[in-house]
C-alpha positions in Angstrom: 30.5 -24.7 -1.3 26.9 -26.0 -0.8 23.8 -24.3 -1.1 22.7 -24.6 2.2 26.1 -23.5 3.8 26.1 -20.5 1.4 22.7 -19.6 2.7 24.0 -20.5 6.0 26.6 -17.8 5.6 24.3 -15.1 3.8 22.0 -15.6 6.8 24.1 -14.9 9.3 25.4 -11.6 7.2 21.6 -10.2 7.1 21.4 -10.3 10.5 24.6 -8.8 11.5 24.3 -6.3 8.9 20.8 -5.5 10.4 22.1 -5.7 13.9 24.7 -3.4 12.8 22.0 -0.6 10.7 19.3 -0.9 14.3 23.0 -0.1 16.7 23.8 3.1 14.1 19.8 4.1 14.2 19.8 3.8 18.5 17.2 0.9 18.2 19.2 -2.2 19.5 17.7 -2.4 22.7 14.9 -3.7 24.3 12.8 0.2 24.4 13.0 0.0 20.5 9.7 -1.6 20.1 8.4 1.3 22.0 10.8 3.4 19.9 9.5 2.8 16.9 5.2 2.8 18.2 6.4 6.1 20.2 7.4 7.2 15.8 4.8 5.6 14.6 2.2 7.7 16.6 3.4 10.8 16.1 3.6 10.5 12.4 0.1 9.5 12.7 -0.5 12.6 14.5 1.6 14.5 12.0 -0.5 13.2 8.7 -4.1 14.2 10.8 -3.0 17.0 12.1 -1.8 18.4 8.2 -5.0 17.0 6.7 -7.2 19.1 9.1 -5.2 21.9 8.8 -5.7 22.3 4.8 -9.2 21.0 5.6 -9.3 24.2 7.7 -7.6 26.4 5.2 -9.8 25.5 2.8 -13.1 25.8 4.6 -12.0 28.8 5.4 -11.1 30.2 1.7 -14.3 29.3 0.8 -16.1 31.2 3.3 -14.0 34.1 2.2 -15.4 33.5 -1.1 -18.7 33.3 -0.4 -18.4 36.5 1.8 -17.2 38.2 -0.8 -19.2 37.1 -3.8 -22.8 38.1 -1.1 -21.3 41.7 -0.5 -21.3 42.3 -3.7 -24.7 41.2 -4.4 -25.8 43.0 -1.5 -23.8 46.3 -2.6 -25.2 45.8 -6.1 -29.2 45.0 -5.0 -28.4 48.5 -2.4 -27.0 50.4 -5.0 -30.5 49.7 -7.0 -32.8 50.5 -4.2 -31.0 54.1 -3.4 -31.6 54.9 -7.2 
């Protein structure tokens, strides 16, 4: 068997394996490209949402800490003025 024949045989086997894998995932029809684009869009939206959630949680926690500190300072000064 020559090198070219071996490469041709491996190429055919790889193509068959790829087709079988895509068929198993349900991506063997004409809508496969649209399905993959939809999945990519969903993943991108999920990542963006997750990023925004973390930013919102961080902002809320920071504002809570600042609020507690300012309340403590206000109470401290209020107690000083009552003496």
